[in-house]
DRENDO-1510 file (C-alpha; in Angstrom, 1 decimal, always signed):
<recs>
REC; n; res; u; v; w
REC; 1; UNK; +110.4; +124.6; +121.4 .
REC; 2; UNK; +111.0; +123.5; +125.4 .
REC; 3; UNK; +108.8; +119.8; +124.7 .
REC; 4; UNK; +110.4; +120.1; +121.4 .
REC; 5; UNK; +113.9; +120.2; +122.7 .
REC; 6; UNK; +112.7; +116.8; +125.8 .
REC; 7; UNK; +112.1; +114.7; +123.2 .
REC; 8; UNK; +115.3; +114.9; +121.4 .
REC; 9; UNK; +116.5; +114.7; +124.4 .
REC; 10; UNK; +115.1; +111.0; +125.3 .
REC; 11; UNK; +116.5; +110.5; +121.5 .
REC; 12; UNK; +120.0; +110.9; +123.3 .
REC; 13; UNK; +118.7; +109.5; +126.1 .
REC; 14; UNK; +117.1; +106.4; +124.9 .
REC; 15; UNK; +118.8; +102.4; +125.9 .
REC; 16; UNK; +120.3; +101.1; +123.4 .
REC; 17; UNK; +118.2; +97.8; +123.8 .
REC; 18; UNK; +116.0; +97.8; +120.4 .
REC; 19; UNK; +117.1; +96.4; +117.0 .
REC; 20; UNK; +116.8; +97.7; +113.6 .
REC; 21; UNK; +116.2; +96.5; +111.1 .
REC; 22; UNK; +117.3; +96.7; +107.5 .
REC; 23; UNK; +114.9; +97.9; +104.9 .
REC; 24; UNK; +116.1; +96.6; +101.1 .
REC; 25; UNK; +113.9; +97.7; +99.2 .
REC; 26; UNK; +112.6; +99.0; +94.8 .
REC; 27; UNK; +111.7; +103.1; +95.3 .
REC; 28; UNK; +108.6; +104.1; +95.5 .
REC; 29; UNK; +107.2; +103.1; +99.0 .
REC; 30; UNK; +105.2; +105.1; +99.7 .
REC; 31; UNK; +106.1; +106.4; +103.8 .
REC; 32; UNK; +104.2; +109.1; +104.9 .
REC; 33; UNK; +100.3; +110.1; +103.9 .
REC; 34; UNK; +98.5; +113.1; +105.5 .
REC; 35; UNK; +95.3; +113.3; +103.5 .
REC; 36; UNK; +94.0; +110.9; +100.5 .
REC; 37; UNK; +95.7; +109.0; +98.4 .
REC; 38; UNK; +95.5; +106.4; +96.0 .
REC; 39; UNK; +97.8; +103.9; +94.2 .
REC; 40; UNK; +96.4; +102.2; +91.4 .
REC; 41; UNK; +92.9; +103.4; +91.6 .
REC; 42; UNK; +93.0; +102.3; +95.1 .
REC; 43; UNK; +93.5; +104.1; +99.0 .
REC; 44; UNK; +96.1; +104.0; +100.5 .
REC; 45; UNK; +96.4; +103.5; +103.9 .
REC; 46; UNK; +99.4; +103.1; +106.0 .
REC; 47; UNK; +99.3; +101.6; +109.8 .
REC; 48; UNK; +102.8; +103.1; +110.6 .
REC; 49; UNK; +104.9; +100.4; +109.6 .
REC; 50; UNK; +102.7; +99.0; +106.4 .
REC; 51; UNK; +104.1; +100.3; +103.3 .
REC; 52; UNK; +102.9; +100.3; +99.9 .
REC; 53; UNK; +105.2; +100.1; +97.0 .
REC; 54; UNK; +103.9; +101.7; +94.1 .
REC; 55; UNK; +105.1; +98.9; +91.1 .
REC; 56; UNK; +106.4; +100.2; +87.5 .
REC; 57; UNK; +103.3; +101.5; +85.3 .
REC; 58; UNK; +101.8; +102.3; +89.1 .
REC; 59; UNK; +100.0; +105.9; +89.5 .
REC; 60; UNK; +99.9; +107.8; +93.0 .
REC; 61; UNK; +97.8; +110.4; +92.8 .
REC; 62; UNK; +97.3; +113.3; +96.0 .
REC; 63; UNK; +93.5; +114.2; +96.3 .
REC; 64; UNK; +93.7; +116.5; +99.7 .
REC; 65; UNK; +97.8; +117.2; +101.9 .
REC; 66; UNK; +100.9; +116.0; +101.0 .
REC; 67; UNK; +102.2; +112.0; +100.8 .
REC; 68; UNK; +106.1; +111.2; +100.8 .
REC; 69; UNK; +107.8; +108.9; +99.0 .
REC; 70; UNK; +111.5; +106.6; +99.0 .
REC; 71; UNK; +113.1; +106.6; +96.3 .
REC; 72; UNK; +117.2; +106.0; +96.4 .
REC; 73; UNK; +118.2; +105.8; +100.5 .
REC; 74; UNK; +118.6; +108.9; +101.6 .
REC; 75; UNK; +116.0; +110.3; +98.5 .
REC; 76; UNK; +112.6; +111.5; +99.3 .
REC; 77; UNK; +109.7; +112.2; +96.5 .
REC; 78; UNK; +107.1; +114.5; +98.3 .
REC; 79; UNK; +103.6; +115.7; +96.5 .
REC; 80; UNK; +100.7; +118.2; +97.6 .
REC; 81; UNK; +96.9; +118.1; +96.5 .
REC; 82; UNK; +97.4; +117.7; +92.9 .
REC; 83; UNK; +99.4; +116.0; +92.4 .
REC; 84; UNK; +100.4; +112.4; +90.7 .
REC; 85; UNK; +103.1; +110.9; +89.3 .
REC; 86; UNK; +103.4; +107.4; +87.4 .
REC; 87; UNK; +107.1; +104.6; +87.9 .
REC; 88; UNK; +109.3; +103.6; +85.3 .
REC; 89; UNK; +111.1; +102.4; +86.7 .
REC; 90; UNK; +111.7; +101.5; +90.4 .
REC; 91; UNK; +115.3; +99.7; +90.8 .
REC; 92; UNK; +117.5; +102.0; +92.9 .
REC; 93; UNK; +120.2; +102.1; +90.2 .
REC; 94; UNK; +118.1; +103.3; +87.3 .
REC; 95; UNK; +114.8; +105.0; +89.3 .
REC; 96; UNK; +112.5; +107.1; +86.9 .
REC; 97; UNK; +109.3; +109.3; +87.6 .
REC; 98; UNK; +106.7; +110.6; +85.7 .
REC; 99; UNK; +105.5; +114.0; +87.7 .
REC; 100; UNK; +101.7; +114.2; +86.0 .
REC; 101; UNK; +99.9; +116.7; +87.4 .
REC; 102; UNK; +100.6; +119.6; +90.4 .
REC; 103; UNK; +103.5; +120.0; +91.6 .
REC; 104; UNK; +106.7; +118.0; +93.4 .
REC; 105; UNK; +109.6; +118.1; +94.9 .
REC; 106; UNK; +112.4; +115.6; +95.0 .
REC; 107; UNK; +115.1; +116.4; +98.4 .
REC; 108; UNK; +118.5; +114.2; +97.4 .
REC; 109; UNK; +120.1; +113.7; +101.6 .
REC; 110; UNK; +122.4; +111.5; +98.8 .
REC; 111; UNK; +123.1; +109.3; +95.6 .
REC; 112; UNK; +125.5; +106.9; +95.4 .
REC; 113; UNK; +127.4; +106.6; +91.5 .
REC; 114; UNK; +125.3; +103.6; +91.1 .
REC; 115; UNK; +122.8; +104.9; +91.1 .
REC; 116; UNK; +120.8; +107.7; +89.5 .
REC; 117; UNK; +117.9; +109.5; +89.9 .
REC; 118; UNK; +115.8; +111.0; +86.4 .
REC; 119; UNK; +112.0; +112.7; +86.4 .
REC; 120; UNK; +110.2; +113.1; +83.6 .
REC; 121; UNK; +107.1; +115.3; +82.8 .
REC; 122; UNK; +105.4; +115.8; +79.2 .
REC; 123; UNK; +108.2; +114.7; +77.0 .
REC; 124; UNK; +111.5; +116.1; +78.6 .
REC; 125; UNK; +113.3; +113.9; +81.1 .
REC; 126; UNK; +115.6; +115.2; +83.9 .
REC; 127; UNK; +118.1; +113.7; +85.9 .
REC; 128; UNK; +119.7; +114.4; +89.1 .
REC; 129; UNK; +123.0; +114.2; +88.9 .
REC; 130; UNK; +123.5; +115.1; +93.0 .
REC; 131; UNK; +123.0; +115.8; +96.8 .
REC; 132; UNK; +120.3; +119.0; +95.9 .
REC; 133; UNK; +116.4; +120.2; +96.5 .
REC; 134; UNK; +114.2; +119.9; +92.8 .
REC; 135; UNK; +111.0; +121.2; +91.8 .
REC; 136; UNK; +108.8; +120.4; +89.2 .
REC; 137; UNK; +105.9; +122.3; +88.2 .
REC; 138; UNK; +103.7; +119.6; +85.8 .
REC; 139; UNK; +101.2; +122.5; +85.4 .
REC; 140; UNK; +103.7; +125.3; +83.7 .
REC; 141; UNK; +105.7; +122.2; +82.7 .
REC; 142; UNK; +108.8; +123.8; +85.1 .
REC; 143; UNK; +111.8; +123.1; +86.8 .
REC; 144; UNK; +113.5; +125.4; +89.8 .
REC; 145; UNK; +116.3; +123.7; +91.4 .
REC; 146; UNK; +116.2; +124.9; +95.5 .
REC; 147; UNK; +120.4; +123.2; +94.9 .
REC; 148; UNK; +122.1; +120.7; +94.0 .
REC; 149; UNK; +122.5; +119.9; +90.0 .
REC; 150; UNK; +120.4; +118.7; +87.2 .
REC; 151; UNK; +120.5; +118.5; +82.9 .
REC; 152; UNK; +116.8; +118.6; +81.6 .
REC; 153; UNK; +116.4; +116.6; +78.1 .
REC; 154; UNK; +114.1; +118.1; +75.2 .
REC; 155; UNK; +114.1; +118.1; +71.7 .
REC; 156; UNK; +116.8; +120.3; +71.5 .
REC; 157; UNK; +120.7; +121.2; +73.6 .
REC; 158; UNK; +120.5; +119.6; +77.0 .
REC; 159; UNK; +119.8; +122.4; +80.4 .
REC; 160; UNK; +122.3; +122.1; +83.2 .
REC; 161; UNK; +120.8; +123.7; +86.2 .
REC; 162; UNK; +122.3; +124.7; +89.3 .
REC; 163; UNK; +121.5; +125.8; +92.8 .
REC; 164; UNK; +118.5; +129.2; +92.3 .
REC; 165; UNK; +118.3; +128.3; +88.2 .
REC; 166; UNK; +115.1; +127.4; +86.3 .
REC; 167; UNK; +113.6; +126.3; +82.5 .
REC; 168; UNK; +110.1; +126.3; +81.0 .
REC; 169; UNK; +110.1; +123.0; +80.3 .
REC; 170; UNK; +110.0; +124.4; +75.9 .
REC; 171; UNK; +111.4; +123.2; +73.0 .
REC; 172; UNK; +114.1; +125.6; +73.3 .
REC; 173; UNK; +114.5; +126.1; +76.7 .
REC; 174; UNK; +117.2; +128.4; +79.1 .
REC; 175; UNK; +118.0; +128.4; +82.0 .
REC; 176; UNK; +117.6; +131.5; +84.0 .
REC; 177; UNK; +117.6; +133.2; +88.1 .
REC; 178; UNK; +114.5; +132.5; +90.1 .
REC; 179; UNK; +114.5; +134.0; +94.3 .
REC; 180; UNK; +114.5; +130.8; +96.0 .
REC; 181; UNK; +113.1; +132.6; +99.2 .
REC; 182; UNK; +109.7; +133.4; +97.0 .
REC; 183; UNK; +109.6; +130.0; +95.4 .
REC; 184; UNK; +109.0; +128.3; +98.5 .
REC; 185; UNK; +105.5; +127.0; +99.2 .
REC; 186; UNK; +103.3; +124.7; +101.2 .
REC; 187; UNK; +104.9; +121.7; +100.0 .
REC; 188; UNK; +108.0; +123.4; +100.5 .
REC; 189; UNK; +107.3; +123.7; +104.4 .
REC; 190; UNK; +105.9; +121.0; +104.7 .
REC; 191; UNK; +109.0; +119.0; +103.5 .
REC; 192; UNK; +110.8; +120.6; +105.7 .
REC; 193; UNK; +108.9; +119.6; +108.1 .
REC; 194; UNK; +110.0; +116.0; +107.4 .
REC; 195; UNK; +113.6; +116.9; +107.1 .
REC; 196; UNK; +113.4; +117.7; +110.3 .
REC; 197; UNK; +111.7; +114.7; +111.4 .
REC; 198; UNK; +114.4; +111.8; +109.7 .
REC; 199; UNK; +116.6; +113.8; +110.9 .
REC; 200; UNK; +115.5; +113.3; +114.4 .
REC; 201; UNK; +114.9; +109.7; +113.5 .
REC; 202; UNK; +118.8; +108.9; +112.5 .
REC; 203; UNK; +120.2; +109.9; +116.0 .
REC; 204; UNK; +118.1; +107.1; +117.7 .
REC; 205; UNK; +118.8; +104.3; +114.5 .
REC; 206; UNK; +122.3; +105.4; +114.3 .
REC; 207; UNK; +123.0; +104.6; +118.6 .
REC; 208; UNK; +121.4; +101.7; +118.3 .
REC; 209; UNK; +123.7; +100.1; +115.5 .
REC; 210; UNK; +126.6; +101.5; +117.1 .
REC; 211; UNK; +129.7; +98.6; +116.1 .
REC; 212; UNK; +128.1; +97.6; +112.7 .
REC; 213; UNK; +130.3; +98.5; +110.0 .
REC; 214; UNK; +127.3; +99.4; +106.5 .
REC; 215; UNK; +128.6; +97.9; +103.6 .
REC; 216; UNK; +125.8; +101.1; +101.9 .
REC; 217; UNK; +123.9; +103.8; +102.9 .
REC; 218; UNK; +120.5; +102.7; +103.6 .
REC; 219; UNK; +116.9; +103.1; +104.8 .
REC; 220; UNK; +116.2; +101.3; +108.5 .
REC; 221; UNK; +113.1; +101.5; +110.4 .
REC; 222; UNK; +112.6; +103.2; +114.4 .
REC; 223; UNK; +110.3; +101.4; +115.9 .
REC; 224; UNK; +109.9; +104.1; +118.5 .
REC; 225; UNK; +108.9; +106.7; +115.8 .
REC; 226; UNK; +107.2; +104.1; +113.7 .
REC; 227; UNK; +109.2; +105.7; +110.4 .
REC; 228; UNK; +111.9; +104.8; +108.6 .
REC; 229; UNK; +114.9; +106.5; +108.0 .
REC; 230; UNK; +118.0; +107.3; +106.9 .
REC; 231; UNK; +121.4; +106.4; +107.1 .
REC; 232; UNK; +124.7; +107.3; +105.7 .
REC; 233; UNK; +127.7; +104.4; +104.6 .
REC; 234; UNK; +130.0; +106.7; +106.4 .
REC; 235; UNK; +130.6; +110.2; +108.4 .
REC; 236; UNK; +128.0; +111.7; +108.0 .
REC; 237; UNK; +125.7; +114.6; +106.1 .
REC; 238; UNK; +123.6; +117.9; +105.7 .
REC; 239; UNK; +120.4; +117.7; +103.7 .
REC; 240; UNK; +119.5; +120.6; +102.1 .
REC; 241; UNK; +117.5; +121.8; +104.6 .
REC; 242; UNK; +120.7; +122.2; +107.5 .
REC; 243; UNK; +119.7; +118.8; +108.2 .
REC; 244; UNK; +121.8; +116.1; +109.9 .
REC; 245; UNK; +121.9; +113.0; +109.8 .
REC; 246; UNK; +125.2; +109.9; +110.9 .
REC; 247; UNK; +126.2; +106.7; +110.6 .
REC; 248; UNK; +127.0; +104.6; +113.5 .
REC; 249; UNK; +130.3; +106.0; +113.5 .
REC; 250; UNK; +130.0; +109.5; +114.1 .
REC; 251; UNK; +126.0; +109.4; +115.9 .
REC; 252; UNK; +128.7; +110.0; +119.0 .
REC; 253; UNK; +130.0; +113.0; +118.3 .
REC; 254; UNK; +125.6; +114.3; +119.0 .
REC; 255; UNK; +126.0; +115.3; +122.5 .
REC; 256; UNK; +123.4; +117.8; +122.9 .
REC; 257; UNK; +120.4; +119.3; +120.8 .
REC; 258; UNK; +121.4; +120.7; +117.4 .
REC; 259; UNK; +118.6; +122.3; +117.6 .
REC; 260; UNK; +114.5; +123.0; +117.7 .
REC; 261; UNK; +113.3; +119.8; +115.7 .
REC; 262; UNK; +109.6; +121.3; +115.1 .
REC; 263; UNK; +106.3; +119.3; +115.6 .
REC; 264; UNK; +104.6; +119.5; +112.5 .
REC; 265; UNK; +100.9; +117.9; +115.0 .
REC; 266; UNK; +100.2; +115.0; +112.7 .
REC; 267; UNK; +100.1; +112.6; +116.1 .
REC; 268; UNK; +101.3; +110.2; +114.2 .
REC; 269; UNK; +105.1; +111.1; +114.7 .
REC; 270; UNK; +104.3; +112.2; +118.1 .
REC; 271; UNK; +107.1; +110.3; +121.1 .
REC; 272; UNK; +104.5; +110.7; +123.7 .
REC; 273; UNK; +104.2; +107.2; +125.3 .
REC; 274; UNK; +108.0; +107.1; +124.8 .
REC; 275; UNK; +108.5; +106.6; +127.8 .
REC; 276; UNK; +108.8; +103.5; +129.6 .
REC; 277; UNK; +108.0; +101.3; +126.4 .
REC; 278; UNK; +110.0; +98.5; +126.1 .
REC; 279; UNK; +111.9; +97.0; +123.7 .
REC; 280; UNK; +109.7; +93.4; +123.6 .
REC; 281; UNK; +106.7; +96.3; +122.4 .
REC; 282; UNK; +108.4; +98.4; +119.2 .
REC; 283; UNK; +107.2; +96.6; +115.6 .
REC; 284; UNK; +109.8; +96.3; +113.9 .
REC; 285; UNK; +109.4; +96.4; +109.3 .
REC; 286; UNK; +110.2; +94.2; +107.0 .
REC; 287; UNK; +109.7; +93.3; +103.0 .
REC; 288; UNK; +107.1; +90.4; +102.0 .
REC; 289; UNK; +106.0; +91.6; +98.4 .
REC; 290; UNK; +106.7; +94.3; +97.9 .
REC; 291; UNK; +105.5; +95.4; +101.4 .
REC; 292; UNK; +106.9; +96.3; +104.8 .
REC; 293; UNK; +104.9; +94.9; +107.5 .
REC; 294; UNK; +105.2; +94.9; +110.5 .
REC; 295; UNK; +107.0; +91.5; +112.7 .
REC; 296; UNK; +107.8; +90.7; +116.4 .
REC; 297; UNK; +111.2; +93.0; +117.2 .
REC; 298; UNK; +114.1; +91.2; +119.4 .
REC; 299; UNK; +116.2; +93.0; +121.9 .
REC; 300; UNK; +119.5; +93.3; +120.9 .
REC; 301; UNK; +119.1; +91.0; +118.1 .
REC; 302; UNK; +121.7; +91.5; +115.8 .
REC; 303; UNK; +121.2; +94.0; +112.8 .
REC; 304; UNK; +119.9; +92.9; +109.7 .
REC; 305; UNK; +121.8; +92.9; +107.1 .
REC; 306; UNK; +122.5; +95.5; +104.7 .
REC; 307; UNK; +121.3; +95.9; +101.0 .
REC; 308; UNK; +124.4; +94.2; +98.3 .
REC; 309; UNK; +124.8; +98.1; +96.7 .
REC; 310; UNK; +128.1; +99.7; +96.1 .
REC; 311; UNK; +129.4; +101.1; +99.4 .
REC; 312; UNK; +129.1; +104.9; +99.1 .
REC; 313; UNK; +133.6; +106.4; +98.4 .
REC; 314; UNK; +133.3; +109.4; +100.6 .
REC; 315; UNK; +135.4; +109.5; +104.4 .
REC; 316; UNK; +134.2; +109.9; +107.1 .
REC; 317; UNK; +133.0; +113.8; +107.3 .
REC; 318; UNK; +131.0; +116.0; +106.1 .
REC; 319; UNK; +129.0; +115.0; +102.2 .
REC; 320; UNK; +126.5; +117.1; +102.2 .
REC; 321; UNK; +128.0; +118.8; +99.1 .
</recs>
């Protein structure tokens, strides 16, 4: 607990002298691997600044552990052991994935009105309609909505699901209630830890961009944590796990730790060695041929231009719902 509070305090006190790179990529960037994961049959190896992207038609498989994949800004796809998916479309405006095996959890912290995300299981399509948490089980053929709103479509009448509802992908689909706490498994727990870490990274990333105007919500590289995080276009919002993401214009309201951020025990997420590290030593991510690579960063450099996607229309304030 004390260590977690200390780390967050360091985030708040870190001098705002390191540059940020706005990551403008297609959906499908493989952001975190914990275990053995393959893409198109080849092992996925990350070095904290190089991130391969799942191309259209490529299949990602998880042999052991977990994997996190970035979709549209503010949306994450996570799978655990035995899970696999195929990328059907990786454009921001129309992201489509097919869960082939195992279980997959999609966390949507924000969904711009111009972006669409849909998930296919077998012959059934599910459109994710808003901020929420969606759990797909390809083995059983089932969708559970922990939070949010989705519409499942098969051969018959589409079924709309909201928080606490589940449906089996059968010819005649029927929405039923389920107990959210009873359905929380290891994938849910790992996703919750990741949400904590990403929220922590957002604070220092947004602080480093204070005074910058973002044209849209964006993914941003945080060199000190060696990870990409999400920054909303304006205001601030809460994720389905209750973590907060701030815009550069609202991050000033974070004057003290809001909560204790647990460590996952993954050494790659450790902040040891942060103190005294020079800005010039921190790598910055850039995109080259579908792979985010490490390039030298320049202290106090102006942030990269935001992607050209249309800006979110919500006003400042909490936009989590």
